[in-house]
ChimeraX commands (.cxc) that place a marker at each C-alpha (Angstrom):
marker #1 position 0.00,0.00,0.00 radius 0.5
marker #1 position 1.23,3.45,-0.84 radius 0.5
marker #1 position 2.19,5.71,2.08 radius 0.5
marker #1 position -0.34,8.39,1.12 radius 0.5
marker #1 position -3.12,5.79,1.31 radius 0.5
marker #1 position -1.88,4.57,4.72 radius 0.5
marker #1 position -1.92,8.17,5.99 radius 0.5
marker #1 position -5.41,8.94,4.73 radius 0.5
marker #1 position -6.74,5.62,6.08 radius 0.5
marker #1 position -5.27,6.34,9.53 radius 0.5
marker #1 position -6.87,9.79,9.53 radius 0.5
marker #1 position -10.29,8.42,8.57 radius 0.5
marker #1 position -10.06,5.65,11.18 radius 0.5
marker #1 position -9.10,8.09,13.96 radius 0.5
marker #1 position -12.18,10.24,13.30 radius 0.5
marker #1 position -10.46,13.36,14.64 radius 0.5
marker #1 position -7.76,15.78,13.47 radius 0.5
marker #1 position -4.24,14.40,13.98 radius 0.5
marker #1 position -0.67,15.67,14.07 radius 0.5
marker #1 position 1.97,14.14,11.79 radius 0.5
marker #1 position 3.62,12.45,14.79 radius 0.5
marker #1 position 0.36,10.76,15.77 radius 0.5
marker #1 position -0.14,9.53,12.21 radius 0.5
marker #1 position 3.41,8.14,12.20 radius 0.5
marker #1 position 2.62,6.17,15.38 radius 0.5
marker #1 position -0.67,4.83,13.98 radius 0.5
marker #1 position 0.77,3.78,10.62 radius 0.5
marker #1 position 4.20,2.60,11.75 radius 0.5
marker #1 position 5.79,4.84,9.12 radius 0.5
marker #1 position 8.77,7.11,9.70 radius 0.5
marker #1 position 7.70,10.72,10.41 radius 0.5
marker #1 position 9.61,11.92,7.34 radius 0.5
marker #1 position 7.58,9.52,5.18 radius 0.5
marker #1 position 4.37,10.79,6.77 radius 0.5
marker #1 position 5.40,14.40,6.10 radius 0.5
marker #1 position 6.12,13.55,2.46 radius 0.5
marker #1 position 2.76,11.78,2.07 radius 0.5
marker #1 position 0.93,14.66,3.75 radius 0.5
marker #1 position 2.58,17.15,1.41 radius 0.5
marker #1 position 1.18,15.18,-1.54 radius 0.5
marker #1 position -2.26,14.99,0.07 radius 0.5
marker #1 position -2.24,18.75,0.73 radius 0.5
marker #1 position -1.31,19.44,-2.90 radius 0.5
marker #1 position -4.16,17.20,-4.08 radius 0.5
marker #1 position -6.46,18.94,-1.55 radius 0.5
marker #1 position -7.46,15.63,0.06 radius 0.5
marker #1 position -6.71,16.80,3.62 radius 0.5
marker #1 position -7.46,20.06,5.45 radius 0.5
marker #1 position -6.22,21.67,8.62 radius 0.5
marker #1 position -9.02,22.64,11.03 radius 0.5
marker #1 position -6.43,24.07,13.43 radius 0.5
marker #1 position -2.70,24.65,13.37 radius 0.5
marker #1 position -0.61,21.46,12.98 radius 0.5
marker #1 position -3.66,19.18,12.96 radius 0.5
marker #1 position -4.96,17.52,9.80 radius 0.5
marker #1 position -8.04,15.57,8.75 radius 0.5
marker #1 position -9.47,14.18,5.50 radius 0.5
marker #1 position -11.57,16.57,3.47 radius 0.5
marker link #1:1,2 radius 0.2
marker link #1:2,3 radius 0.2
marker link #1:3,4 radius 0.2
marker link #1:4,5 radius 0.2
marker link #1:5,6 radius 0.2
marker link #1:6,7 radius 0.2
marker link #1:7,8 radius 0.2
marker link #1:8,9 radius 0.2
marker link #1:9,10 radius 0.2
marker link #1:10,11 radius 0.2
marker link #1:11,12 radius 0.2
marker link #1:12,13 radius 0.2
marker link #1:13,14 radius 0.2
marker link #1:14,15 radius 0.2
marker link #1:15,16 radius 0.2
marker link #1:16,17 radius 0.2
marker link #1:17,18 radius 0.2
marker link #1:18,19 radius 0.2
marker link #1:19,20 radius 0.2
marker link #1:20,21 radius 0.2
marker link #1:21,22 radius 0.2
marker link #1:22,23 radius 0.2
marker link #1:23,24 radius 0.2
marker link #1:24,25 radius 0.2
marker link #1:25,26 radius 0.2
marker link #1:26,27 radius 0.2
marker link #1:27,28 radius 0.2
marker link #1:28,29 radius 0.2
marker link #1:29,30 radius 0.2
marker link #1:30,31 radius 0.2
marker link #1:31,32 radius 0.2
marker link #1:32,33 radius 0.2
marker link #1:33,34 radius 0.2
marker link #1:34,35 radius 0.2
marker link #1:35,36 radius 0.2
marker link #1:36,37 radius 0.2
marker link #1:37,38 radius 0.2
marker link #1:38,39 radius 0.2
marker link #1:39,40 radius 0.2
marker link #1:40,41 radius 0.2
marker link #1:41,42 radius 0.2
marker link #1:42,43 radius 0.2
marker link #1:43,44 radius 0.2
marker link #1:44,45 radius 0.2
marker link #1:45,46 radius 0.2
marker link #1:46,47 radius 0.2
marker link #1:47,48 radius 0.2
marker link #1:48,49 radius 0.2
marker link #1:49,50 radius 0.2
marker link #1:50,51 radius 0.2
marker link #1:51,52 radius 0.2
marker link #1:52,53 radius 0.2
marker link #1:53,54 radius 0.2
marker link #1:54,55 radius 0.2
marker link #1:55,56 radius 0.2
marker link #1:56,57 radius 0.2
marker link #1:57,58 radius 0.2
view
């Protein structure tokens, strides 16, 4: 599974806005990989930030 899909799945499963570090813990990915995946998701406008440093699926 691609890292971006793992990140988005973890966000949907959590049901609340998460920080990159929390997503890294949930997915088992390295934080740098999570940051890279989140950057892609932000560019594709698939995630939004309801408050600073927290992200959730659109």
